[in-house]
C-alpha positions as CSV (number, residue, x, y, z in Angstrom):
1,M,5.2,-34.9,-1.7
2,I,5.5,-31.9,-4.0
3,T,7.8,-29.0,-4.4
4,V,6.1,-25.6,-4.3
5,L,7.3,-22.8,-6.7
6,I,6.6,-19.3,-5.4
7,R,7.2,-16.3,-7.7
8,V,7.9,-13.1,-5.8
9,E,6.2,-10.1,-7.3
10,H,4.9,-8.3,-4.3
11,G,7.7,-8.2,-1.8
12,A,8.9,-10.1,1.3
13,E,5.6,-9.6,3.3
14,A,3.6,-11.4,0.6
15,L,6.3,-14.1,0.4
16,A,6.2,-14.6,4.2
17,A,2.4,-14.9,4.1
18,T,2.5,-17.4,1.3
19,L,5.1,-19.5,3.0
20,G,3.2,-19.3,6.3
21,S,0.1,-20.7,4.6
22,L,2.0,-23.8,3.5
23,I,2.9,-24.8,7.1
24,P,-0.1,-27.2,7.5
25,A,0.8,-28.9,4.2
26,V,4.4,-29.4,5.3
27,V,3.2,-30.9,8.6
28,D,0.8,-33.2,6.8
29,G,3.7,-34.4,4.5
30,L,2.2,-32.9,1.3
31,V,4.9,-30.3,0.7
32,A,8.6,-31.4,0.6
33,D,10.2,-28.1,-0.2
34,A,9.8,-24.7,-1.7
35,V,11.6,-22.8,-4.4
36,V,11.4,-19.0,-4.3
37,L,11.6,-17.4,-7.8
38,C,12.5,-13.7,-8.2
39,S,14.0,-11.4,-10.7
40,R,15.8,-9.1,-8.3
41,P,15.9,-10.2,-4.7
42,D,16.3,-7.7,-1.9
43,E,17.9,-8.6,1.5
44,T,14.5,-9.2,3.1
45,V,13.4,-11.7,0.4
46,V,16.7,-13.5,0.8
47,A,16.3,-13.6,4.6
48,V,12.7,-14.9,4.4
49,A,13.7,-17.7,2.0
50,E,16.7,-18.6,4.1
51,A,14.6,-18.6,7.4
52,V,12.3,-21.3,6.1
53,G,15.0,-23.3,4.2
54,A,13.6,-22.5,0.8
55,T,15.8,-22.5,-2.3
56,L,16.2,-19.0,-3.9
57,S,16.4,-18.9,-7.7
58,V,17.1,-15.5,-9.4
59,A,16.5,-14.9,-13.1
60,P,15.0,-12.1,-15.3
61,T,11.2,-12.1,-15.5
62,Q,11.4,-13.1,-19.2
63,G,13.3,-16.2,-18.2
64,W,10.3,-17.6,-16.2
65,R,8.0,-17.2,-19.1
66,E,10.3,-19.1,-21.4
67,G,10.9,-21.8,-18.9
68,A,7.1,-22.4,-18.5
69,A,6.4,-22.6,-22.2
């Protein structure tokens, strides 16, 4: 099983579509959980993450680049 990291750059609708596309992988046992990464969450992004049980992690954009290096 894997953990999926999803960086939010295009809003809650794009996040919901991305999470929705992962449902078959969850059902098949390939995806264990999801972590939503964003620099400034709005209420809708928080609600979408909470609705699917994803972990929400907030940090400035520069922080993600440094962490990936």
